[in-house]
PyMOL CGO cylinders between C-alpha atoms (Angstrom):
from pymol import cmd
from pymol.cgo import CYLINDER

trace = [
    CYLINDER, 7.13, 3.04, -10.36, 7.60, 6.70, -8.53, 0.3, 1, 1, 1, 1, 1, 1,
    CYLINDER, 7.60, 6.70, -8.53, 5.44, 6.19, -5.11, 0.3, 1, 1, 1, 1, 1, 1,
    CYLINDER, 5.44, 6.19, -5.11, 3.49, 9.15, -4.14, 0.3, 1, 1, 1, 1, 1, 1,
    CYLINDER, 3.49, 9.15, -4.14, 1.37, 10.42, -0.97, 0.3, 1, 1, 1, 1, 1, 1,
    CYLINDER, 1.37, 10.42, -0.97, -2.52, 9.39, -0.62, 0.3, 1, 1, 1, 1, 1, 1,
    CYLINDER, -2.52, 9.39, -0.62, -4.44, 11.95, 1.73, 0.3, 1, 1, 1, 1, 1, 1,
    CYLINDER, -4.44, 11.95, 1.73, -7.97, 11.94, 2.52, 0.3, 1, 1, 1, 1, 1, 1,
    CYLINDER, -7.97, 11.94, 2.52, -10.71, 14.08, 4.66, 0.3, 1, 1, 1, 1, 1, 1,
    CYLINDER, -10.71, 14.08, 4.66, -12.12, 11.15, 7.02, 0.3, 1, 1, 1, 1, 1, 1,
    CYLINDER, -12.12, 11.15, 7.02, -11.80, 13.10, 10.30, 0.3, 1, 1, 1, 1, 1, 1,
    CYLINDER, -11.80, 13.10, 10.30, -13.41, 16.13, 8.97, 0.3, 1, 1, 1, 1, 1, 1,
    CYLINDER, -13.41, 16.13, 8.97, -16.18, 13.78, 7.32, 0.3, 1, 1, 1, 1, 1, 1,
    CYLINDER, -16.18, 13.78, 7.32, -16.15, 11.62, 11.05, 0.3, 1, 1, 1, 1, 1, 1,
    CYLINDER, -16.15, 11.62, 11.05, -17.50, 14.57, 12.83, 0.3, 1, 1, 1, 1, 1, 1,
    CYLINDER, -17.50, 14.57, 12.83, -19.62, 16.01, 9.85, 0.3, 1, 1, 1, 1, 1, 1,
    CYLINDER, -19.62, 16.01, 9.85, -21.35, 13.02, 10.48, 0.3, 1, 1, 1, 1, 1, 1,
    CYLINDER, -21.35, 13.02, 10.48, -22.64, 13.19, 14.03, 0.3, 1, 1, 1, 1, 1, 1,
    CYLINDER, -22.64, 13.19, 14.03, -18.93, 13.04, 15.36, 0.3, 1, 1, 1, 1, 1, 1,
    CYLINDER, -18.93, 13.04, 15.36, -18.75, 9.12, 14.20, 0.3, 1, 1, 1, 1, 1, 1,
    CYLINDER, -18.75, 9.12, 14.20, -15.96, 7.26, 15.85, 0.3, 1, 1, 1, 1, 1, 1,
    CYLINDER, -15.96, 7.26, 15.85, -13.25, 5.49, 14.46, 0.3, 1, 1, 1, 1, 1, 1,
    CYLINDER, -13.25, 5.49, 14.46, -14.81, 2.09, 15.45, 0.3, 1, 1, 1, 1, 1, 1,
    CYLINDER, -14.81, 2.09, 15.45, -18.41, 3.22, 14.02, 0.3, 1, 1, 1, 1, 1, 1,
    CYLINDER, -18.41, 3.22, 14.02, -17.04, 3.48, 10.42, 0.3, 1, 1, 1, 1, 1, 1,
    CYLINDER, -17.04, 3.48, 10.42, -14.72, 0.87, 11.18, 0.3, 1, 1, 1, 1, 1, 1,
    CYLINDER, -14.72, 0.87, 11.18, -17.66, -1.20, 11.41, 0.3, 1, 1, 1, 1, 1, 1,
    CYLINDER, -17.66, -1.20, 11.41, -19.63, 0.14, 9.01, 0.3, 1, 1, 1, 1, 1, 1,
    CYLINDER, -19.63, 0.14, 9.01, -16.70, -0.39, 6.08, 0.3, 1, 1, 1, 1, 1, 1,
    CYLINDER, -16.70, -0.39, 6.08, -16.12, -3.97, 7.65, 0.3, 1, 1, 1, 1, 1, 1,
    CYLINDER, -16.12, -3.97, 7.65, -12.48, -3.15, 8.79, 0.3, 1, 1, 1, 1, 1, 1,
    CYLINDER, -12.48, -3.15, 8.79, -10.86, -2.48, 12.26, 0.3, 1, 1, 1, 1, 1, 1,
    CYLINDER, -10.86, -2.48, 12.26, -10.92, 0.92, 14.04, 0.3, 1, 1, 1, 1, 1, 1,
    CYLINDER, -10.92, 0.92, 14.04, -7.05, 0.68, 13.86, 0.3, 1, 1, 1, 1, 1, 1,
    CYLINDER, -7.05, 0.68, 13.86, -6.88, 0.47, 10.28, 0.3, 1, 1, 1, 1, 1, 1,
    CYLINDER, -6.88, 0.47, 10.28, -9.73, 3.05, 9.94, 0.3, 1, 1, 1, 1, 1, 1,
    CYLINDER, -9.73, 3.05, 9.94, -6.49, 4.87, 12.40, 0.3, 1, 1, 1, 1, 1, 1,
    CYLINDER, -6.49, 4.87, 12.40, -3.82, 4.41, 10.12, 0.3, 1, 1, 1, 1, 1, 1,
    CYLINDER, -3.82, 4.41, 10.12, -5.95, 5.80, 7.11, 0.3, 1, 1, 1, 1, 1, 1,
    CYLINDER, -5.95, 5.80, 7.11, -6.65, 8.71, 8.99, 0.3, 1, 1, 1, 1, 1, 1,
    CYLINDER, -6.65, 8.71, 8.99, -3.38, 9.42, 9.74, 0.3, 1, 1, 1, 1, 1, 1,
    CYLINDER, -3.38, 9.42, 9.74, -2.02, 9.00, 5.92, 0.3, 1, 1, 1, 1, 1, 1,
    CYLINDER, -2.02, 9.00, 5.92, 0.27, 5.89, 7.48, 0.3, 1, 1, 1, 1, 1, 1,
    CYLINDER, 0.27, 5.89, 7.48, -1.28, 3.15, 4.99, 0.3, 1, 1, 1, 1, 1, 1,
    CYLINDER, -1.28, 3.15, 4.99, -3.09, 4.22, 2.15, 0.3, 1, 1, 1, 1, 1, 1,
    CYLINDER, -3.09, 4.22, 2.15, -6.65, 1.54, 1.71, 0.3, 1, 1, 1, 1, 1, 1,
    CYLINDER, -6.65, 1.54, 1.71, -7.13, -0.77, -0.93, 0.3, 1, 1, 1, 1, 1, 1,
    CYLINDER, -7.13, -0.77, -0.93, -9.36, 0.54, -3.98, 0.3, 1, 1, 1, 1, 1, 1,
    CYLINDER, -9.36, 0.54, -3.98, -12.55, -1.62, -2.82, 0.3, 1, 1, 1, 1, 1, 1,
    CYLINDER, -12.55, -1.62, -2.82, -12.04, 0.01, 1.17, 0.3, 1, 1, 1, 1, 1, 1,
    CYLINDER, -12.04, 0.01, 1.17, -11.75, 3.10, -0.47, 0.3, 1, 1, 1, 1, 1, 1,
    CYLINDER, -11.75, 3.10, -0.47, -14.66, 2.87, -2.20, 0.3, 1, 1, 1, 1, 1, 1,
    CYLINDER, -14.66, 2.87, -2.20, -16.31, 1.28, 1.15, 0.3, 1, 1, 1, 1, 1, 1,
    CYLINDER, -16.31, 1.28, 1.15, -15.56, 4.36, 2.94, 0.3, 1, 1, 1, 1, 1, 1,
    CYLINDER, -15.56, 4.36, 2.94, -16.77, 7.03, 0.60, 0.3, 1, 1, 1, 1, 1, 1,
    CYLINDER, -16.77, 7.03, 0.60, -20.14, 5.21, 0.58, 0.3, 1, 1, 1, 1, 1, 1,
    CYLINDER, -20.14, 5.21, 0.58, -20.03, 5.34, 4.15, 0.3, 1, 1, 1, 1, 1, 1,
    CYLINDER, -20.03, 5.34, 4.15, -20.37, 9.01, 3.94, 0.3, 1, 1, 1, 1, 1, 1,
    CYLINDER, -20.37, 9.01, 3.94, -22.22, 9.48, 0.92, 0.3, 1, 1, 1, 1, 1, 1,
    CYLINDER, -22.22, 9.48, 0.92, -19.47, 11.28, -1.02, 0.3, 1, 1, 1, 1, 1, 1,
    CYLINDER, -19.47, 11.28, -1.02, -17.36, 10.52, -4.53, 0.3, 1, 1, 1, 1, 1, 1,
    CYLINDER, -17.36, 10.52, -4.53, -14.43, 8.66, -4.02, 0.3, 1, 1, 1, 1, 1, 1,
    CYLINDER, -14.43, 8.66, -4.02, -12.18, 12.06, -5.40, 0.3, 1, 1, 1, 1, 1, 1,
    CYLINDER, -12.18, 12.06, -5.40, -13.95, 14.33, -2.67, 0.3, 1, 1, 1, 1, 1, 1,
    CYLINDER, -13.95, 14.33, -2.67, -12.75, 11.94, 0.04, 0.3, 1, 1, 1, 1, 1, 1,
    CYLINDER, -12.75, 11.94, 0.04, -9.58, 10.72, -1.35, 0.3, 1, 1, 1, 1, 1, 1,
    CYLINDER, -9.58, 10.72, -1.35, -6.83, 12.42, -2.82, 0.3, 1, 1, 1, 1, 1, 1,
    CYLINDER, -6.83, 12.42, -2.82, -3.21, 11.40, -4.27, 0.3, 1, 1, 1, 1, 1, 1,
    CYLINDER, -3.21, 11.40, -4.27, 0.31, 13.81, -4.70, 0.3, 1, 1, 1, 1, 1, 1,
    CYLINDER, 0.31, 13.81, -4.70, 2.44, 12.10, -6.92, 0.3, 1, 1, 1, 1, 1, 1,
    CYLINDER, 2.44, 12.10, -6.92, 6.24, 12.48, -5.66, 0.3, 1, 1, 1, 1, 1, 1,
    CYLINDER, 6.24, 12.48, -5.66, 8.12, 15.76, -6.22, 0.3, 1, 1, 1, 1, 1, 1,
    CYLINDER, 8.12, 15.76, -6.22, 9.60, 15.50, -9.72, 0.3, 1, 1, 1, 1, 1, 1,
    CYLINDER, 9.60, 15.50, -9.72, 7.62, 12.87, -10.81, 0.3, 1, 1, 1, 1, 1, 1,
    CYLINDER, 7.62, 12.87, -10.81, 4.64, 12.51, -13.32, 0.3, 1, 1, 1, 1, 1, 1,
    CYLINDER, 4.64, 12.51, -13.32, 1.86, 10.96, -12.23, 0.3, 1, 1, 1, 1, 1, 1,
]
cmd.load_cgo(trace, "trace")
């Protein structure tokens, strides 16, 4: 199965929500700050459950917060 790239708008959403810190988001989502750092930097793709939790914190649909780009030359 081809790998792709998961991107997100978490940083923007944090700032739109009273400049929420990574630590505050981590506490609300039930993970460590380091996990949020890695997800925000697109170095780690969250589990589906965590992606839903982050989306719920911001009151946004999953597809507004996260997007998936298949690897070039591959079909999704």
